N, C-alpha and C positions, 0 to 999 in steps of 0.2 A: 468402551470408545470405541466408534463404529473406524471397520478398513475401508481404506481407499481401495479403486478398484484398481486392477492392474490394466496399463497399455497392452496393446496386440503388438505394438515395437517399442525393445526396449529403447528406451534417451529420449522418445518421442514423448511432449505431455502435450493439454490440449485445456487452453483457458479461456471459459468463456466471456470471463469480464473483461479480455484485451479481445475477443471477437467482437465484443460490442463495441467497444471505444471507450468503455469506461474507464480502464487504466492511466489510457493518453488523456483523457478530460481532467481526470483528480490530479496529476502531473502536472496540468495546465493551470489551474485554477491556483494549486499553491505555488507555483513558480512567480505567479502574477497578484497575488494575494502578501507571499514569502510566510503565509501558514501553513503549517505541514497537515496532511490530511491524517496521517494516522496519531491514535490515541497517544504512544510514546513521544512522540516527535513534538505533539503539541506541548505534553507534560515537559518535555526536556526545554523547549522556547520558553516557556512559561517559567520554567526554574531559574536558569538564565537571567528573566528580564525581572526579579523579583530577587535574585540575589540567594536560592534556596539552593539546598545542598541537594 
Protein backbone atom coordinates (compact mmCIF):
# COMPACT_ATOMS: atom_id res chain seq x y z
CA UNK A 1 0.00 0.00 0.00
CA UNK A 2 1.36 3.42 -0.96
CA UNK A 3 2.08 5.94 1.75
CA UNK A 4 0.32 9.27 1.63
CA UNK A 5 2.51 12.32 1.31
CA UNK A 6 2.39 14.33 4.52
CA UNK A 7 1.21 17.91 4.39
CA UNK A 8 3.69 20.61 5.31
CA UNK A 9 1.11 22.16 7.62
CA UNK A 10 -0.62 19.78 10.09
CA UNK A 11 -4.41 19.80 9.75
CA UNK A 12 -4.34 21.22 6.23
CA UNK A 13 -5.28 19.03 3.30
CA UNK A 14 -5.80 19.66 -0.41
CA UNK A 15 -8.19 17.89 -2.74
CA UNK A 16 -7.74 18.38 -6.48
CA UNK A 17 -11.28 17.10 -7.09
CA UNK A 18 -12.74 19.83 -4.86
CA UNK A 19 -10.47 22.42 -6.47
CA UNK A 20 -11.77 21.51 -9.95
CA UNK A 21 -15.40 21.42 -8.82
CA UNK A 22 -15.91 17.70 -9.43
CA UNK A 23 -17.30 17.10 -5.94
CA UNK A 24 -19.87 19.89 -6.31
CA UNK A 25 -20.96 18.66 -9.75
CA UNK A 26 -21.43 15.08 -8.50
CA UNK A 27 -23.46 16.33 -5.54
CA UNK A 28 -25.65 18.45 -7.82
CA UNK A 29 -26.33 15.49 -10.13
CA UNK A 30 -27.13 13.20 -7.21
CA UNK A 31 -29.59 15.71 -5.70
CA UNK A 32 -31.32 16.34 -9.05
CA UNK A 33 -31.73 12.67 -10.02
CA UNK A 34 -32.08 11.14 -6.56
CA UNK A 35 -29.44 8.55 -7.45
CA UNK A 36 -26.30 8.46 -5.26
CA UNK A 37 -22.93 8.74 -7.03
CA UNK A 38 -21.05 6.40 -4.68
CA UNK A 39 -21.00 2.65 -5.27
CA UNK A 40 -22.23 1.85 -1.75
CA UNK A 41 -25.00 4.46 -2.03
CA UNK A 42 -26.29 2.97 -5.29
CA UNK A 43 -26.19 -0.54 -3.82
CA UNK A 44 -28.09 0.60 -0.70
CA UNK A 45 -30.74 2.35 -2.81
CA UNK A 46 -31.25 -0.70 -5.06
CA UNK A 47 -31.40 -2.97 -2.02
CA UNK A 48 -34.21 -0.90 -0.51
CA UNK A 49 -36.01 -0.76 -3.84
CA UNK A 50 -36.01 -4.55 -4.30
CA UNK A 51 -36.36 -5.38 -0.62
CA UNK A 52 -32.98 -7.09 -0.40
CA UNK A 53 -31.10 -6.96 2.90
